[in-house]
GUVOKOL-99010 format. One line per 8 residues: number of its first residue (from 1); their letters; for each residue x, y, z negated of C-alpha. Coordinates in nm, 3 decimals. Last residue first. Layout:
BEGIN
NUM	a	X:Y:Z; ...
REM end
This chain:
BEGIN
792	lkmlnknp	-2.226:-3.081:-0.710; -2.272:-3.417:-0.511; -2.163:-3.752:-0.580; -1.940:-3.960:-0.344; -2.188:-4.135:-0.097; -1.940:-4.050:0.238; -1.690:-4.228:0.027; -1.398:-4.132:0.302
784	insmyfnl	-1.163:-4.405:0.395; -0.784:-4.386:0.309; -0.841:-4.463:-0.006; -0.805:-4.300:-0.366; -0.937:-4.377:-0.724; -0.916:-4.053:-0.917; -0.850:-4.114:-1.304; -0.905:-3.822:-1.515
776	tdgqvldk	-0.774:-3.813:-1.878; -0.883:-3.520:-2.061; -0.783:-3.253:-2.332; -0.971:-3.001:-2.495; -0.845:-2.761:-2.186; -1.034:-2.967:-1.957; -1.356:-2.936:-2.127; -1.375:-2.582:-2.160
768	ypislryy	-1.263:-2.571:-1.798; -1.643:-2.718:-1.695; -1.584:-3.029:-1.457; -1.670:-3.047:-1.086; -1.769:-3.329:-0.825; -1.980:-3.512:-1.092; -2.060:-3.871:-1.134; -1.765:-3.977:-1.378
760	ptgnrkik	-1.719:-4.325:-1.452; -1.595:-4.430:-1.768; -1.240:-4.458:-1.891; -1.150:-4.110:-2.009; -1.313:-3.949:-1.731; -1.324:-4.221:-1.427; -1.382:-4.109:-1.040; -1.434:-4.289:-0.738
752	evyfnslg	-1.361:-4.339:-0.358; -1.162:-3.999:-0.327; -0.971:-3.960:-0.009; -0.627:-3.861:0.076; -0.486:-4.217:0.101; -0.275:-4.158:0.415; 0.013:-4.075:0.235; -0.045:-4.249:-0.054
744	nnitqiil	-0.217:-4.323:-0.413; -0.386:-4.678:-0.500; -0.479:-4.510:-0.833; -0.426:-4.142:-0.897; -0.398:-4.008:-1.259; -0.464:-3.653:-1.409; -0.374:-3.634:-1.796; -0.467:-3.292:-1.969
736	pkqsqnnv	-0.291:-3.306:-2.285; -0.385:-3.338:-2.647; -0.238:-3.089:-2.892; -0.523:-3.129:-3.141; -0.587:-2.762:-3.182; -0.610:-2.694:-2.824; -0.396:-2.505:-2.528; -0.325:-2.741:-2.248
728	kievkdfi	-0.011:-2.919:-2.215; -0.052:-3.101:-1.835; 0.076:-3.455:-1.739; 0.047:-3.514:-1.394; 0.020:-3.911:-1.278; 0.060:-4.050:-0.934; 0.064:-3.721:-0.745; -0.158:-3.589:-0.491
720	psgfqftp	-0.485:-3.487:-0.656; -0.745:-3.485:-0.359; -1.011:-3.203:-0.442; -1.221:-3.153:-0.733; -1.409:-2.878:-0.847; -1.304:-2.691:-1.164; -1.579:-2.513:-1.367; -1.653:-2.199:-1.562
712	tqgtlgkv	-1.981:-2.194:-1.745; -2.107:-1.828:-1.720; -1.929:-1.834:-1.366; -1.589:-1.607:-1.330; -1.328:-1.916:-1.311; -1.212:-1.797:-0.950; -1.567:-1.850:-0.794; -1.401:-2.122:-0.553
704	dfiglssm	-1.229:-2.297:-0.865; -0.945:-2.542:-0.799; -0.870:-2.903:-0.913; -0.679:-3.195:-0.734; -0.348:-3.128:-0.919; -0.195:-3.039:-0.586; -0.440:-2.797:-0.524; -0.366:-2.619:-0.819
696	vywgglqg	0.021:-2.605:-0.775; -0.027:-2.546:-0.391; -0.264:-2.229:-0.500; -0.017:-2.098:-0.738; 0.294:-2.139:-0.475; 0.072:-1.916:-0.219; -0.007:-1.690:-0.515; 0.322:-1.668:-0.688
688	qdedqgyg	0.469:-1.301:-0.629; 0.312:-1.201:-0.310; 0.454:-1.516:-0.100; 0.390:-1.323:0.209; 0.495:-1.599:0.434; 0.574:-1.619:0.822; 0.676:-1.934:0.834; 0.458:-2.130:0.603
680	yghieetg	0.537:-2.071:0.251; 0.898:-2.284:0.337; 0.976:-2.344:0.685; 1.237:-2.078:0.727; 1.433:-2.173:0.422; 1.324:-2.551:0.403; 1.126:-2.752:0.188; 0.759:-2.691:0.347
672	yfkngilr	0.441:-2.555:0.267; 0.203:-2.565:0.577; 0.204:-2.897:0.658; 0.149:-3.116:0.361; -0.034:-2.901:0.109; -0.267:-2.800:0.409; -0.312:-3.165:0.508; -0.413:-3.225:0.154
664	twkqtlwp	-0.678:-2.929:0.132; -0.811:-3.018:0.472; -0.867:-3.397:0.350; -1.029:-3.388:0.015; -1.213:-3.081:0.101; -1.391:-3.287:0.386; -1.454:-3.553:0.158; -1.626:-3.325:-0.007
656	kesfnflw	-1.915:-3.324:0.262; -2.238:-3.205:0.088; -2.209:-2.807:0.153; -2.095:-2.697:-0.168; -1.758:-2.940:-0.208; -1.735:-2.833:0.172; -1.618:-2.496:0.063; -1.274:-2.598:-0.101
648	smhlspqn	-1.098:-2.563:0.261; -1.200:-2.188:0.266; -1.067:-2.092:-0.083; -0.744:-1.970:0.059; -0.844:-1.771:0.361; -0.861:-1.392:0.239; -0.517:-1.431:0.053; -0.280:-1.450:0.342
640	ghnyltei	-0.037:-1.749:0.461; -0.336:-2.010:0.459; -0.420:-1.831:0.799; -0.767:-1.957:0.961; -0.915:-1.882:1.285; -0.657:-1.708:1.419; -0.568:-1.366:1.560; -0.283:-1.237:1.316
632	gafadigv	-0.375:-0.948:1.077; -0.156:-1.091:0.789; 0.093:-1.369:0.776; 0.338:-1.348:1.117; 0.687:-1.266:1.046; 0.830:-1.597:1.153; 0.532:-1.630:1.421; 0.291:-1.944:1.439
624	ggfetkes	0.102:-1.797:1.194; -0.060:-2.054:0.899; -0.262:-2.370:0.923; 0.043:-2.591:1.062; -0.046:-2.431:1.392; -0.175:-2.737:1.536; -0.365:-2.774:1.214; -0.553:-2.430:1.289
616	vafisdlr	-0.746:-2.615:1.534; -0.879:-2.875:1.321; -0.930:-2.653:1.053; -1.156:-2.425:1.221; -1.328:-2.709:1.340; -1.408:-2.836:1.009; -1.524:-2.518:0.923; -1.809:-2.486:1.263
608	tnfkdkgi	-1.910:-2.834:1.189; -1.967:-2.801:0.828; -2.141:-2.459:0.864; -2.341:-2.518:1.155; -2.483:-2.838:1.019; -2.550:-2.651:0.704; -2.728:-2.339:0.830; -2.563:-1.975:0.830
600	vkildkpn	-2.790:-1.864:0.580; -2.837:-2.169:0.387; -2.458:-2.228:0.360; -2.415:-1.860:0.239; -2.650:-1.937:-0.016; -2.484:-2.257:-0.142; -2.158:-2.043:-0.147; -2.276:-1.801:-0.410
592	hpvyytyq	-1.963:-1.620:-0.593; -1.716:-1.737:-0.316; -1.895:-1.546:-0.056; -1.596:-1.508:0.202; -1.671:-1.772:0.467; -1.744:-1.491:0.705; -1.423:-1.332:0.641; -1.208:-1.575:0.826
584	wangeqfg	-1.372:-1.587:1.161; -1.482:-1.226:1.117; -1.120:-1.110:1.092; -0.830:-1.089:0.833; -0.575:-0.834:0.735; -0.842:-0.616:0.613; -1.170:-0.666:0.803; -1.429:-0.423:0.977
576	rwpalpnf	-1.159:-0.371:1.278; -0.835:-0.479:1.142; -0.824:-0.839:1.307; -0.987:-0.905:1.632; -1.096:-1.290:1.645; -1.473:-1.227:1.548; -1.453:-0.989:1.878; -1.737:-0.708:1.830
568	dklfkgdk	-1.820:-0.396:2.094; -2.167:-0.335:1.952; -2.073:-0.256:1.581; -2.418:-0.335:1.411; -2.673:-0.058:1.331; -2.683:0.070:0.938; -2.679:0.444:1.056; -2.315:0.492:0.923
560	lrprffgt	-2.214:0.164:1.103; -2.227:-0.196:1.012; -1.926:-0.418:1.076; -2.037:-0.832:1.155; -2.048:-1.135:0.932; -2.054:-1.381:1.207; -2.342:-1.657:1.342; -2.331:-1.472:1.632
552	seeyfgrw	-2.720:-1.424:1.706; -2.762:-1.466:1.287; -2.567:-1.138:1.250; -2.468:-1.120:0.877; -2.369:-0.781:0.738; -2.686:-0.727:0.506; -2.641:-1.085:0.302; -2.288:-0.979:0.156
544	nnslkmll	-2.512:-0.710:-0.048; -2.640:-1.017:-0.280; -2.363:-0.911:-0.574; -2.510:-0.574:-0.560; -2.835:-0.673:-0.681; -2.664:-0.882:-0.955; -2.457:-0.621:-1.073; -2.816:-0.414:-1.111
536	kydelkgl	-2.954:-0.692:-1.295; -2.692:-0.754:-1.548; -2.607:-0.398:-1.585; -2.986:-0.375:-1.744; -2.917:-0.705:-1.921; -2.604:-0.599:-2.110; -2.672:-0.896:-2.360; -2.262:-0.995:-2.395
528	kyamqava	-2.335:-1.297:-2.156; -2.527:-1.120:-1.917; -2.276:-0.853:-1.870; -1.993:-1.102:-1.827; -2.174:-1.265:-1.590; -2.249:-0.951:-1.410; -1.892:-0.892:-1.401; -1.794:-1.175:-1.177
520	yssyayel	-2.120:-1.092:-0.945; -1.999:-0.745:-0.919; -1.633:-0.865:-0.825; -1.794:-1.082:-0.556; -1.992:-0.795:-0.399; -1.709:-0.584:-0.411; -1.499:-0.855:-0.205; -1.795:-0.888:0.035
512	shsvsfps	-1.825:-0.492:0.094; -1.428:-0.430:0.105; -1.417:-0.742:0.364; -1.689:-0.566:0.600; -1.584:-0.216:0.550; -1.224:-0.212:0.659; -1.198:0.058:0.850; -1.356:0.249:0.566
504	gepsdrwn	-1.669:0.424:0.478; -1.807:0.770:0.397; -1.638:0.796:0.046; -1.312:0.754:0.200; -1.042:0.449:0.279; -0.771:0.534:0.491; -0.617:0.342:0.806; -0.627:0.687:1.017
496	seevpiys	-0.963:0.699:0.945; -1.085:0.816:1.315; -0.838:0.584:1.482; -0.915:0.320:1.221; -1.264:0.273:1.301; -1.507:0.404:1.055; -1.763:0.133:0.953; -2.031:0.174:0.672
488	vygnevfg	-1.970:-0.001:0.338; -2.291:-0.168:0.234; -2.575:-0.194:0.007; -2.670:0.190:0.040; -2.618:0.323:-0.318; -2.366:0.081:-0.435; -2.148:0.003:-0.123; -2.188:0.350:0.006
480	kldikgag	-2.062:0.491:-0.321; -1.749:0.226:-0.314; -1.552:0.368:-0.036; -1.279:0.479:-0.265; -1.260:0.145:-0.390; -0.886:0.148:-0.507; -0.793:0.261:-0.865; -0.530:0.475:-0.702
472	ekrdiygi	-0.721:0.679:-0.514; -0.868:0.795:-0.850; -1.251:0.793:-0.856; -1.427:1.164:-0.936; -1.765:0.946:-0.892; -1.734:0.605:-0.799; -1.825:0.390:-1.071; -1.999:0.077:-1.048
464	enklaaey	-1.765:-0.197:-1.013; -1.468:-0.072:-1.171; -1.672:0.122:-1.450; -1.821:-0.204:-1.550; -1.458:-0.378:-1.592; -1.329:-0.101:-1.787; -1.651:-0.075:-2.034; -1.615:-0.440:-2.056
456	alilndkl	-1.271:-0.432:-2.136; -1.309:-0.176:-2.376; -1.561:-0.424:-2.598; -1.349:-0.697:-2.575; -1.032:-0.512:-2.701; -0.875:-0.833:-2.771; -0.898:-1.211:-2.699; -0.925:-1.244:-2.308
448	vgtqfgsa	-0.827:-1.637:-2.282; -1.225:-1.708:-2.386; -1.250:-1.881:-2.019; -1.536:-1.633:-1.952; -1.409:-1.343:-2.085; -1.029:-1.416:-1.916; -1.285:-1.409:-1.569; -1.441:-1.107:-1.646
440	imlgvfnt	-1.127:-0.965:-1.734; -0.987:-1.070:-1.372; -1.309:-0.999:-1.197; -1.274:-0.610:-1.325; -0.877:-0.607:-1.213; -1.001:-0.681:-0.858; -0.934:-0.342:-0.715; -0.958:-0.247:-0.349
432	gvgsvyrg	-0.683:-0.003:-0.192; -0.485:-0.304:-0.014; -0.146:-0.293:-0.260; -0.272:-0.070:-0.491; 0.014:0.104:-0.616; -0.102:0.311:-0.937; 0.164:0.387:-1.158; 0.211:0.220:-1.499
424	natgdalw	0.559:0.096:-1.437; 0.462:-0.054:-1.114; 0.072:-0.132:-1.126; -0.139:-0.303:-0.894; -0.508:-0.259:-0.905; -0.519:0.001:-1.171; -0.835:0.051:-1.376; -0.969:0.383:-1.436
416	nsnkyvvl	-0.963:0.609:-1.761; -0.586:0.729:-1.702; -0.442:0.630:-2.046; -0.688:0.406:-2.185; -0.708:0.250:-1.813; -0.372:0.171:-1.769; -0.345:0.016:-2.170; -0.621:-0.222:-2.043
408	qsqlfdny	-0.443:-0.341:-1.738; -0.148:-0.449:-1.966; -0.399:-0.606:-2.172; -0.522:-0.808:-1.903; -0.155:-0.926:-1.838; -0.092:-1.036:-2.245; -0.415:-1.237:-2.214; -0.285:-1.427:-1.903
400	ytpwvlaw	0.038:-1.463:-2.052; -0.124:-1.589:-2.363; -0.328:-1.826:-2.167; -0.041:-2.013:-1.968; -0.170:-2.335:-1.891; -0.547:-2.319:-1.758; -0.593:-1.983:-1.756; -0.233:-1.879:-1.610
392	lqnlnwft	-0.307:-2.154:-1.329; -0.650:-2.037:-1.277; -0.534:-1.663:-1.265; -0.265:-1.750:-1.058; -0.427:-1.935:-0.763; -0.757:-1.856:-0.619; -0.830:-1.543:-0.844; -0.498:-1.396:-0.736
384	gwvsdtny	-0.687:-1.307:-0.399; -0.590:-0.960:-0.429; -0.433:-0.889:-0.787; -0.225:-0.614:-0.613; 0.142:-0.640:-0.719; 0.197:-0.623:-1.117; 0.410:-0.491:-1.372; 0.406:-0.605:-1.755
376	vqfkpkgd	0.312:-0.533:-2.084; 0.410:-0.760:-2.379; 0.138:-0.808:-2.671; 0.096:-0.766:-3.017; 0.458:-0.591:-3.045; 0.670:-0.748:-3.303; 0.684:-0.539:-3.646; 0.630:-0.854:-3.864
368	pnlpvqgv	0.286:-0.683:-3.953; 0.204:-0.687:-3.571; 0.261:-0.362:-3.391; 0.033:-0.197:-3.183; 0.202:-0.117:-2.761; 0.350:0.216:-2.748; 0.317:0.437:-2.462; 0.586:0.671:-2.290
360	sgdnqpfq	0.455:0.919:-2.103; 0.472:0.946:-1.707; 0.112:0.964:-1.661; 0.041:0.559:-1.620; 0.237:0.511:-1.894; 0.559:0.331:-1.914; 0.600:0.095:-2.232; 0.709:0.092:-2.603
352	gnvdsslg	0.655:-0.259:-2.743; 1.003:-0.209:-2.933; 1.149:-0.511:-2.704; 1.044:-0.292:-2.420; 0.746:-0.326:-2.191; 0.773:-0.362:-1.831; 0.810:-0.728:-1.796; 0.753:-0.921:-1.481
344	rgllahfl	0.476:-1.025:-1.228; 0.660:-1.295:-1.026; 0.855:-1.562:-1.166; 0.585:-1.794:-1.346; 0.387:-1.874:-1.010; 0.726:-1.880:-0.831; 0.859:-2.114:-1.042; 0.558:-2.323:-1.023
336	styfktkn	0.591:-2.350:-0.618; 0.963:-2.457:-0.678; 0.827:-2.731:-0.938; 0.562:-2.832:-0.675; 0.712:-2.802:-0.333; 1.015:-3.013:-0.479; 0.749:-3.259:-0.645; 0.643:-3.313:-0.306
328	sissdtvk	0.930:-3.379:-0.152; 1.076:-3.588:-0.401; 0.785:-3.840:-0.371; 0.820:-4.082:-0.620; 0.571:-3.989:-0.845; 0.530:-3.837:-1.215; 0.480:-3.436:-1.292; 0.479:-3.295:-1.630
320	ikqfenew	0.302:-2.966:-1.632; 0.391:-2.797:-1.963; 0.736:-2.960:-1.920; 0.832:-2.676:-1.629; 0.805:-2.400:-1.890; 1.040:-2.560:-2.139; 1.263:-2.633:-1.858; 1.270:-2.287:-1.744
312	avranevv	1.375:-2.173:-2.076; 1.665:-2.420:-2.117; 1.789:-2.333:-1.792; 1.784:-1.968:-1.921; 1.976:-2.049:-2.258; 2.212:-2.253:-2.082; 2.315:-1.977:-1.886; 2.315:-1.729:-2.149
304	edfrlnkv	2.550:-1.967:-2.333; 2.766:-1.983:-2.039; 2.787:-1.613:-2.020; 2.875:-1.572:-2.396; 2.617:-1.452:-2.638; 2.718:-1.229:-2.960; 2.392:-1.034:-2.955; 2.274:-0.985:-2.589
296	esrfnlka	1.928:-0.959:-2.638; 1.862:-0.717:-2.930; 2.181:-0.515:-2.847; 2.068:-0.451:-2.431; 1.710:-0.394:-2.526; 1.801:-0.127:-2.739; 2.074:-0.005:-2.527; 1.804:0.021:-2.238
288	nelstysf	1.515:0.156:-2.489; 1.799:0.460:-2.566; 1.841:0.491:-2.199; 1.457:0.547:-2.149; 1.139:0.397:-2.059; 1.169:0.128:-1.778; 1.415:-0.058:-1.974; 1.728:-0.244:-1.875
280	gskvvike	2.020:-0.386:-2.076; 2.373:-0.491:-1.891; 2.647:-0.678:-1.947; 2.917:-0.701:-1.670; 3.198:-0.995:-1.723; 3.506:-1.006:-1.591; 3.704:-1.327:-1.515; 4.054:-1.373:-1.418
272	qdetqfkf	4.092:-1.668:-1.162; 4.419:-1.536:-1.054; 4.541:-1.239:-1.244; 4.370:-0.895:-1.192; 4.473:-0.579:-1.210; 4.144:-0.338:-1.212; 3.970:-0.064:-1.088; 3.624:0.078:-1.166
264	ymgagvgs	3.390:0.247:-0.945; 3.084:0.477:-1.012; 2.783:0.584:-0.803; 2.531:0.891:-0.754; 2.362:0.860:-0.381; 2.105:1.121:-0.477; 2.228:1.346:-0.774; 2.455:1.283:-1.076
256	ikdenert	2.784:1.212:-1.150; 2.976:1.123:-1.467; 3.333:1.010:-1.618; 3.576:1.177:-1.351; 3.883:0.999:-1.298; 3.887:0.973:-0.932; 3.666:1.180:-0.725; 3.532:0.972:-0.403
248	kegqfvgh	3.321:1.065:-0.079; 3.216:0.786:0.111; 2.871:0.785:0.010; 2.836:0.953:-0.352; 3.114:0.869:-0.532; 3.273:0.830:-0.915; 3.582:0.721:-1.047; 3.771:0.476:-1.265
240	ispkknie	4.126:0.377:-1.301; 4.302:0.113:-1.521; 3.973:-0.052:-1.617; 3.923:-0.170:-1.959; 3.811:-0.553:-1.965; 3.467:-0.682:-2.132; 3.228:-0.462:-1.927; 2.952:-0.308:-2.117
232	syfylkid	2.617:-0.177:-1.927; 2.320:0.039:-2.000; 2.042:0.056:-1.758; 1.759:0.271:-1.669; 1.467:0.280:-1.409; 1.227:0.571:-1.358; 0.946:0.556:-1.102; 0.773:0.865:-0.955
224	gepqykkv	0.437:1.032:-1.013; 0.233:1.316:-0.847; 0.167:1.143:-0.509; -0.054:0.890:-0.700; -0.206:0.649:-0.450; 0.009:0.681:-0.132; 0.344:0.838:-0.265; 0.324:0.539:-0.548
216	yepytvvy	0.299:0.297:-0.237; 0.591:0.438:-0.060; 0.819:0.410:-0.357; 0.935:0.732:-0.507; 1.241:0.648:-0.692; 1.453:0.798:-1.027; 1.780:0.596:-1.095; 1.912:0.596:-1.469
208	gqvsgnnn	2.272:0.581:-1.610; 2.507:0.421:-1.858; 2.836:0.252:-1.869; 3.026:0.154:-2.160; 3.362:0.201:-2.226; 3.397:0.372:-2.574; 3.453:0.687:-2.408; 3.148:0.662:-2.201
200	ytvqadkv	3.124:0.637:-1.821; 2.819:0.813:-1.699; 2.586:0.750:-1.390; 2.280:0.948:-1.272; 2.008:0.960:-1.055; 1.746:1.158:-0.841; 1.434:1.166:-0.627; 1.589:0.831:-0.441
192	kgseglqn	1.361:0.739:-0.123; 1.145:0.380:-0.194; 1.199:0.116:-0.410; 1.100:-0.154:-0.200; 1.423:-0.304:-0.178; 1.702:-0.066:-0.278; 1.746:0.315:-0.217; 2.066:0.483:-0.326
184	gidfilys	2.141:0.627:-0.672; 2.289:0.361:-0.852; 2.589:0.181:-0.663; 2.822:0.034:-0.916; 3.129:-0.105:-0.770; 3.339:-0.309:-0.966; 3.723:-0.319:-0.796; 3.992:-0.536:-0.780
176	sdskpfty	4.331:-0.342:-0.667; 4.618:-0.490:-0.844; 4.529:-0.845:-0.707; 4.559:-1.205:-0.817; 4.217:-1.333:-0.737; 3.884:-1.231:-0.924; 3.593:-1.421:-1.099; 3.340:-1.223:-1.138
168	rqwgtret	3.062:-1.256:-1.375; 2.740:-1.047:-1.384; 2.476:-1.068:-1.682; 2.109:-0.906:-1.668; 1.949:-0.815:-1.955; 1.561:-0.752:-2.038; 1.401:-1.107:-2.050; 1.791:-1.289:-2.057
160	atlevtin	1.953:-1.297:-1.736; 2.213:-1.520:-1.499; 2.445:-1.424:-1.205; 2.768:-1.600:-1.117; 3.005:-1.406:-0.836; 3.319:-1.562:-0.712; 3.535:-1.329:-0.571; 3.783:-1.450:-0.274
152	ydkllvky	3.761:-1.095:-0.089; 3.609:-1.166:0.205; 3.484:-1.456:0.092; 3.236:-1.358:-0.135; 3.164:-1.708:-0.296; 2.816:-1.739:-0.457; 2.692:-1.819:-0.761; 2.319:-1.803:-0.929
144	ygpeaved	2.122:-1.883:-1.222; 1.833:-1.875:-1.434; 1.630:-2.124:-1.231; 1.855:-2.230:-0.936; 2.056:-2.089:-0.682; 2.428:-2.240:-0.595; 2.600:-2.098:-0.257; 2.928:-2.175:-0.173
136	aksfrsry	2.805:-2.376:0.124; 2.549:-2.146:0.216; 2.868:-1.951:0.321; 2.941:-1.551:0.253; 3.051:-1.241:0.431; 3.130:-0.978:0.223; 2.979:-0.583:0.119; 3.208:-0.276:0.083
128	gedprelt	3.146:-0.131:0.415; 3.278:-0.109:0.724; 3.378:-0.450:0.721; 3.024:-0.605:0.718; 2.966:-0.453:1.093; 2.639:-0.630:1.207; 2.486:-0.673:0.885; 2.587:-0.309:0.791
120	gpvtklng	2.803:-0.131:0.572; 2.730:-0.131:0.191; 2.912:0.229:0.116; 3.164:0.283:-0.172; 3.466:0.123:-0.007; 3.839:0.108:-0.202; 4.090:-0.063:-0.020; 4.157:-0.400:-0.149
112	tigtflfg	3.951:-0.638:-0.378; 3.580:-0.602:-0.402; 3.300:-0.693:-0.666; 2.912:-0.581:-0.653; 2.667:-0.390:-0.859; 2.316:-0.262:-0.714; 2.102:-0.117:-0.973; 1.741:-0.072:-0.844
104	giqfehls	1.443:-0.205:-0.733; 1.072:-0.152:-0.787; 0.788:-0.108:-0.527; 0.669:-0.460:-0.632; 0.947:-0.634:-0.888; 1.315:-0.691:-0.841; 1.538:-0.525:-1.067; 1.934:-0.618:-1.076
96	afgeissh	2.039:-0.611:-0.740; 2.373:-0.776:-0.659; 2.583:-0.667:-0.346; 2.616:-0.636:0.027; 2.576:-0.980:0.109; 2.722:-1.143:0.461; 2.541:-1.401:0.665; 2.198:-1.348:0.706
88	rsdygvae	1.933:-1.604:0.794; 1.888:-1.663:0.427; 1.735:-1.334:0.394; 1.764:-1.145:0.042; 1.622:-0.781:0.030; 1.391:-0.676:0.282; 1.057:-0.835:0.427; 0.891:-0.520:0.477
80	wgskngys	0.596:-0.407:0.201; 0.673:-0.048:0.114; 0.591:0.064:0.485; 0.930:0.221:0.586; 1.132:0.000:0.330; 1.502:0.109:0.352; 1.838:-0.076:0.472; 1.971:-0.082:0.140
72	gntspalk	1.843:-0.441:0.039; 1.976:-0.609:0.334; 2.179:-0.891:0.205; 2.103:-0.853:-0.129; 2.192:-1.124:-0.424; 1.976:-1.181:-0.695; 1.907:-1.073:-1.086; 1.561:-1.031:-1.223
64	amgfplaa	1.579:-0.851:-1.533; 1.204:-0.792:-1.657; 1.080:-1.148:-1.689; 0.818:-1.324:-1.636; 0.946:-1.679:-1.676; 1.348:-1.567:-1.682; 1.583:-1.447:-1.403; 1.881:-1.525:-1.220
56	ptyffwrs	1.695:-1.676:-0.927; 1.572:-1.371:-0.809; 1.420:-1.442:-0.408; 1.088:-1.307:-0.380; 1.095:-1.003:-0.528; 1.191:-0.817:-0.196; 0.957:-1.000:0.033; 1.095:-1.327:0.233
48	hatginpd	1.151:-1.323:0.609; 1.386:-1.597:0.598; 1.396:-1.710:0.190; 1.126:-1.977:0.216; 1.275:-2.245:0.021; 1.582:-2.079:-0.147; 1.462:-2.092:-0.512; 1.497:-2.483:-0.475
40	vyksynei	1.340:-2.609:-0.787; 1.332:-2.993:-0.829; 1.609:-3.026:-1.060; 1.446:-2.788:-1.301; 1.234:-3.102:-1.404; 1.473:-3.276:-1.596; 1.302:-3.580:-1.679; 1.239:-3.659:-2.092
32	sddniqry	1.344:-4.025:-2.158; 1.663:-3.855:-2.312; 1.456:-3.718:-2.581; 1.585:-3.472:-2.811; 1.387:-3.174:-2.697; 1.551:-2.826:-2.615; 1.382:-2.583:-2.801; 1.345:-2.194:-2.648
24	ektgcsly	1.348:-1.896:-2.903; 1.210:-1.579:-2.808; 1.289:-1.195:-2.874; 1.629:-1.224:-2.716; 1.763:-1.548:-2.628; 1.805:-1.748:-2.930; 1.887:-2.152:-2.879; 1.742:-2.374:-3.095
16	itfilpfv	1.907:-2.732:-3.080; 1.772:-3.064:-3.024; 1.997:-3.333:-2.820; 1.990:-3.571:-2.558; 1.819:-3.383:-2.259; 1.940:-3.582:-1.988; 2.289:-3.510:-1.792; 2.359:-3.587:-1.460
8	lrlytynm	2.131:-3.369:-1.248; 2.175:-3.032:-1.451; 2.536:-3.067:-1.508; 2.604:-3.105:-1.136; 2.379:-2.815:-1.041; 2.576:-2.627:-1.339; 2.893:-2.678:-1.207; 3.157:-2.526:-1.407
REM end
């Protein structure tokens, strides 16, 4: 069945409730509603992409994330290198089932002919079970993937429910058709395998597990590991089955354990015969993998699961309805939204059990109906999410945002510290900092955080000022100097071996700036809760950024243990006081107090230099010029990495808002593309939806530099790019937020005037609480800057 054809041709013309796991998805009876899924192209940006980036066969925020793997078996030396699927490759080694930060597992595939039990290499695909493929035979769309394995003439299709993965293999006529279950080998970011097992049961089902040791677990929680479980059923009994480890095979054995464990199944197939593999997954136990399977598979057929997945995605896309004539911009928008809703997936089971930080199994409290009160999720580091995901989630997906925060609090209750990043509850701090306290504060200020407020404040406060016996996985190991002395001391990489310590950090400036920002965020929460002494302390810490500014150079500069500035200083140099960035980028990193930063630098100097940064950076399309250049590069601005993402919005605070309108529009036009190589820049590090989330917010023309952490969170205005956007916000009246442009065009990215609900509006920002009540904002656009436009 050609699902691409169906999705483009047939409108939504009937109403039906489709059961999919623990949720129900509603298809709307209205043939006038546009199908926004057709604008999503998962293959955008797939050259040099991270392990978790390309998972078309998945549901929003789901656990099961199925995708082809071209080099996932190659290993991941540092834990972050780009492996998995690369559009430049010409062969596929198999189809992996779980893709999260530091989590990968369960590679399945199909072959014909001689049995092969190792994947082979990209250079020599015939040495293993991998197969060549053609992009012309590939279909990738939200919830579904299809490809032809040319070496075997096998068509493979993938889809998923929340916790189950479905694979359908259409074989040619053969007496030697095989399914390969490669369970016990490293995959993606999983790290080395510690143990594995796969068993063929008497009833024909297959089950097993793998225990991995990811690089970031090794670094931040050395005593930990990651456990993954699966339970599968195959709709045809094999004629022969056996086990393997590497190239060693043993026929008719039902069980194998240890590193490299795998199993094969041989079939006689007729031409175009379909064999379906249905698998349930769990991070807690084999029994829960079976429970997830039974709860979500039910009596569904493969085509029904594909349709359910399509409807699930379309329901989410319908929450932000874009009307515009630009197919390119709509493709960028909905593909970006797809990634923002794809990353950071489920780690809890249907019964509410989830993996704890200490390796035990936790239990989410249940509602009276027996369903969990919230879901628990894995996450990459939340470094920078306040400039993309937090804002988008708070505006349109507040329930998910609350669940995400509750997920962080269960780690705190179990370990006594918040975790910046979590893989099955384990500490996997991506950059050694921790912004979860800021996320909690933002959730509190927006009203998104609904439960456990006392615990949430306790955790957030401890995260900002607690440094005694702090666990390395909780980040901020260098917090002591920041709290006691007002700054983190600079210790060169050569002396620190890239590690933070209570004595200082090789990233002393950037960490201090980040800690000042998060201190401010939690201070606002403290004030609203009446914790005035905490508020005073945190506000004092939030001003620590001032001690790094050196007036003679006009940059933030590293300070040594004796308080003196580092002498040998190059503001373009990355990694010397600045994590994944440099002084040109981090000198603008005072998001909680941009007006005072502007005063310190001087308004004219601030505007002139910042404007010139973007003028120069436009020549490289605002990112790195190499396909793998996204972090720690010697550029003035780098949109491919988190520390720069707010900079174009700072002109709103320096009385030149038209420059924010200009540069945010141009970044959206030039950095973001619709190609496999030029997708999120050229050397993107999309980090589970962050660059996509930025594009969504910027294209809507709303953004908050403070990350919704102020006592009255507000969105500042930029340059909305679409003719009309209707957003389903969370309010009782079901009144939408509508953003419209008048006189929009390719060069009309300046705002001439604004009307709110038909009345002239004379501010450059609007409170979050007003937007979520539903509003109509009209932006009158022009190709000439309105330099008399209102101020903040």
